[in-house]
C-alpha positions as CSV (number, residue, x, y, z in Angstrom):
1,M,144.4,95.5,90.7
2,S,146.7,98.4,90.0
3,G,147.7,101.6,91.8
4,A,148.0,102.4,95.5
5,A,144.3,102.1,96.1
6,P,142.6,98.7,95.8
7,F,140.8,99.9,92.7
8,G,143.3,101.9,90.6
9,R,140.7,103.0,88.0
10,V,137.0,102.7,88.0
11,V,134.9,103.5,84.9
12,V,131.3,104.5,85.5
13,F,128.7,104.5,82.7
14,G,126.1,106.9,84.2
15,A,127.3,109.3,86.9
16,G,123.8,110.1,88.3
17,L,122.3,109.0,91.6
18,I,123.4,105.4,91.5
19,G,126.8,105.6,89.7
20,G,127.7,108.9,91.3
21,S,127.0,107.6,94.8
22,F,129.1,104.5,94.0
23,A,132.0,106.8,93.0
24,L,131.6,109.1,96.0
25,A,131.5,106.2,98.4
26,L,134.6,104.5,97.0
27,K,136.4,107.9,97.2
28,A,135.3,108.5,100.8
29,A,136.6,105.1,101.7
30,G,139.9,105.7,100.0
31,Q,139.4,102.7,97.8
32,V,139.8,104.1,94.3
33,G,142.6,106.0,92.6
34,E,140.7,107.5,89.7
35,V,137.0,107.5,88.5
36,V,136.4,108.1,84.8
37,G,132.8,108.7,83.6
38,F,130.9,108.2,80.4
39,G,127.3,109.3,79.9
40,R,124.7,110.5,77.4
41,T,125.4,114.3,77.7
42,L,128.5,116.2,78.2
43,G,126.6,118.6,80.5
44,S,125.7,115.9,83.0
45,L,129.3,114.6,83.0
46,N,130.7,118.1,83.5
47,Q,128.3,118.5,86.5
48,A,129.6,115.2,88.0
49,L,133.1,116.5,87.4
50,R,132.4,119.8,89.3
51,L,130.7,117.9,92.1
52,G,133.8,115.7,92.6
53,I,132.1,112.5,91.5
54,L,134.4,112.1,88.5
55,D,138.1,112.7,88.2
56,R,137.9,112.8,84.4
57,V,135.3,112.6,81.7
58,G,136.1,109.7,79.4
59,F,136.4,110.1,75.6
60,N,138.2,106.9,74.5
61,I,136.1,104.0,75.6
62,G,138.6,101.4,74.4
63,Q,141.5,102.9,76.3
64,E,139.6,103.6,79.6
65,V,137.9,100.2,79.8
66,Y,141.0,98.2,78.9
67,S,143.0,99.7,81.7
68,A,140.1,99.7,84.3
69,D,140.0,97.4,87.3
70,L,136.2,97.8,87.6
71,V,133.5,99.0,85.2
72,L,130.0,99.9,86.6
73,I,127.1,100.1,84.2
74,A,124.7,102.5,86.1
75,A,122.4,103.5,83.2
76,P,118.7,102.6,82.7
77,V,118.4,98.8,82.1
78,G,117.2,99.4,78.6
79,M,120.6,100.8,77.7
80,S,122.6,97.9,79.1
81,G,122.9,96.0,75.9
82,E,124.1,99.0,74.0
83,I,126.8,99.8,76.5
84,M,127.9,96.2,76.7
85,A,128.3,96.0,73.0
86,R,130.5,99.0,73.1
87,I,132.8,97.8,75.9
88,A,133.0,94.1,75.1
89,P,135.8,94.4,72.5
90,C,137.8,96.6,75.0
91,L,137.9,94.5,78.1
92,G,141.4,94.1,79.6
93,P,142.4,90.8,81.1
94,Q,141.9,92.2,84.6
95,T,138.8,94.2,84.0
96,V,135.7,93.2,85.9
97,V,132.3,94.6,84.8
98,T,129.2,94.9,87.0
99,D,125.9,96.7,86.8
100,A,123.3,98.3,89.0
101,G,120.2,97.3,87.2
102,S,116.9,96.7,89.0
103,T,116.2,93.6,86.8
104,K,118.7,90.8,86.2
105,E,117.5,88.1,83.8
106,D,117.3,90.6,80.8
107,V,120.7,92.1,81.8
108,V,122.3,88.6,82.0
109,A,120.8,87.7,78.6
110,A,122.3,90.9,77.1
111,A,125.7,90.2,78.7
112,R,125.8,86.7,77.2
113,E,125.0,88.1,73.8
114,H,127.6,90.8,73.9
115,F,130.4,89.4,76.1
116,G,130.3,85.9,74.7
117,G,133.3,83.9,75.9
118,R,134.3,86.7,78.3
119,I,131.0,86.5,80.2
120,G,132.9,85.4,83.3
121,Q,134.2,89.0,83.6
122,F,130.6,90.3,84.2
123,V,129.2,90.0,87.7
124,P,125.5,91.2,87.9
125,A,124.5,93.3,90.9
126,H,121.6,95.4,92.1
127,P,121.9,98.0,94.9
128,I,118.7,98.3,96.9
129,A,119.1,102.0,97.5
130,G,117.3,104.1,95.0
131,A,115.5,107.4,95.6
132,E,112.9,109.5,93.8
133,N,115.5,112.1,92.9
134,S,118.0,111.5,90.1
135,G,121.0,113.0,88.5
136,A,124.5,113.8,89.7
137,A,123.2,116.4,92.2
138,A,121.3,113.7,94.0
139,A,124.4,111.5,94.5
140,R,125.8,111.1,98.0
141,A,128.6,109.1,99.6
142,D,126.4,107.4,102.2
143,L,123.6,106.2,99.9
144,Y,124.6,102.5,100.2
145,R,125.6,102.5,103.9
146,D,123.8,99.6,105.6
147,R,121.7,99.0,102.5
148,Q,121.5,95.7,100.7
149,V,123.2,95.0,97.4
150,V,122.2,91.8,95.7
151,L,124.7,89.9,93.6
152,T,123.4,87.4,91.1
153,P,126.7,85.6,90.1
154,L,126.9,83.5,87.0
155,P,128.3,80.0,86.7
156,E,131.2,81.4,84.6
157,N,132.3,83.9,87.3
158,D,135.5,82.9,89.1
159,A,136.0,83.6,92.7
160,A,138.3,86.6,92.1
161,S,135.7,88.4,90.0
162,I,132.9,87.9,92.5
163,A,135.3,89.0,95.3
164,C,136.2,92.2,93.4
165,V,132.5,93.2,93.1
166,R,131.8,92.2,96.7
167,A,134.8,94.3,97.9
168,A,133.6,97.4,95.9
169,W,130.1,97.3,97.4
170,A,131.4,96.5,100.9
171,A,133.6,99.5,100.7
172,C,130.5,101.6,100.0
173,G,129.1,100.3,103.3
174,A,126.6,97.9,101.8
175,I,125.3,94.6,103.1
176,I,125.9,92.0,100.4
177,R,123.3,89.3,99.5
178,E,123.2,86.7,96.7
179,L,120.3,85.4,94.7
180,S,119.8,83.8,91.3
181,A,118.8,86.2,88.6
182,A,115.3,84.5,88.2
183,E,114.6,84.6,92.0
184,H,115.8,88.2,92.1
185,D,113.3,89.3,89.4
186,R,110.4,87.4,91.0
187,I,111.1,89.0,94.4
188,F,111.5,92.5,93.2
189,A,108.5,92.4,90.9
190,A,106.5,92.0,94.2
191,V,108.2,94.3,96.6
192,S,109.6,97.0,94.3
193,H,108.3,97.1,90.7
194,L,104.6,96.6,91.7
195,P,104.6,99.4,94.3
196,H,106.1,101.8,91.8
197,L,103.5,100.8,89.2
198,L,100.7,101.3,91.7
199,S,102.1,104.7,92.8
200,F,102.4,106.0,89.3
201,A,98.9,104.7,88.5
202,L,97.2,106.5,91.4
203,V,98.9,109.8,90.8
204,H,98.2,109.5,87.0
205,E,94.5,108.8,87.7
206,L,94.1,111.8,90.1
207,A,96.1,114.1,87.8
208,G,93.6,113.4,85.0
209,R,90.6,114.6,87.0
210,D,89.0,118.0,86.5
211,N,89.3,118.7,90.2
212,R,92.9,117.6,90.5
213,E,94.1,120.8,92.0
214,L,91.5,120.6,94.8
215,L,92.5,116.9,95.4
216,F,96.2,117.7,95.6
217,D,95.5,120.7,97.9
218,F,93.9,118.3,100.5
219,A,96.4,115.5,100.1
220,A,98.3,114.9,103.3
221,S,100.8,112.4,104.8
222,G,99.1,109.2,103.7
223,F,99.1,110.4,100.1
224,R,102.7,111.7,100.4
225,D,104.0,108.4,101.8
226,F,102.2,106.2,99.3
227,T,103.1,108.3,96.2
228,R,106.6,109.4,97.0
229,I,108.0,106.9,94.5
230,A,105.8,108.3,91.8
231,A,108.4,111.1,91.6
232,S,111.0,108.5,90.3
233,H,112.6,108.7,86.9
234,P,110.0,107.8,84.2
235,E,112.5,106.4,81.7
236,M,114.2,104.2,84.3
237,W,110.9,102.7,85.5
238,R,109.6,102.3,82.0
239,D,112.6,100.1,81.2
240,I,112.3,98.2,84.5
241,C,108.6,97.4,84.0
242,L,109.1,96.2,80.5
243,A,112.2,94.2,81.3
244,N,110.4,92.3,84.1
245,R,106.9,92.4,82.6
246,L,106.1,88.7,83.0
247,A,106.8,88.6,86.7
248,L,105.2,92.0,87.1
249,L,102.0,91.0,85.3
250,E,101.7,88.0,87.6
251,E,102.1,90.3,90.7
252,L,99.6,92.8,89.2
253,D,97.0,90.0,88.7
254,R,97.5,88.9,92.4
255,Y,97.0,92.5,93.5
256,R,93.9,92.9,91.3
257,A,92.4,89.8,93.0
258,Q,93.1,91.4,96.4
259,L,91.4,94.6,95.3
260,D,88.4,92.6,94.0
261,A,88.1,90.8,97.3
262,L,88.2,94.1,99.2
263,R,85.6,95.6,96.8
264,D,83.3,92.6,97.5
265,S,83.7,93.2,101.3
266,L,82.9,96.9,100.8
267,Q,79.9,96.0,98.6
268,A,78.6,93.7,101.3
269,A,79.4,96.1,104.1
270,D,81.5,93.3,105.6
271,G,83.3,95.3,108.3
272,A,84.6,92.2,110.0
273,R,86.4,91.0,106.9
274,L,87.9,94.5,106.2
275,E,89.2,94.7,109.8
276,E,90.7,91.2,109.5
277,V,92.6,92.1,106.3
278,F,93.7,95.4,107.8
279,D,94.9,93.7,111.0
280,I,96.9,91.1,109.1
281,A,98.5,93.8,107.0
282,R,99.2,96.0,110.0
283,R,101.0,93.2,111.9
284,A,103.0,92.2,108.8
285,R,104.1,95.8,108.2
286,R,105.1,96.4,111.8
287,D,107.0,93.1,112.0
288,W,108.9,94.1,108.8
289,G,109.7,97.5,110.2
290,E,111.0,96.0,113.5
291,R,113.2,93.4,111.6
292,R,114.8,96.2,109.6
293,G,115.7,98.0,112.8
294,G,114.9,101.4,111.4
295,R,117.0,101.0,108.3
């Protein structure tokens, strides 16, 4: 790595909540010399520049990527392949590329297609630290502090490349975990992608009713807590759902079976069964909360 800081130059594709928070965290830790940003609109990049997320807006991808120590792809997963195709011919011998995508098998497939023999320079990752707000204005330096970041290393990755990505996320204050790409996608279909799908579905259904304003007027904390994630970025979650659709369909079928069982209990006025289900769920949720220690 070059420069006085461990990361002399970091290039970020997407300087919104995820990429912007990554840049701010590295800066706060004194771990980066310069952050250069690329994005879809000059307006959003200039905003990130004004907020101190970026040091420069990039214009020459080849020059910036070649001389970068680390490149973060923090765009919606549906754009990963396009970005990889643009940067693949530009990788310097020392450049390590990582991503922040919520799905991994599709991203790895795109990386193999576009990076080819240089696939070893790409270390897939997923920070578990999103929020319903998006854009550069939502970025903050402490977003990843004490939050998990999952790496899904490839057989072609050498120890130095993995250590580089580990060091970057550790500097952001994250707890680093490792999974295979396939295991990652199965797990997050159940505990992240399905909850988002359900939240979007409930709000969409209520919003389509004639008395929606009355319903929303009386919605309180239970509705707020369950539907908070329905305020998330539609494009990002469209891409995630489609990218992980097979695992998500399996989880959706499991959930539908659970709903059918609860409906049968309601139809039969089987209060004992409802209470049993609710009690199991209550204890599991409380145990999870205690294990997380408030994080």
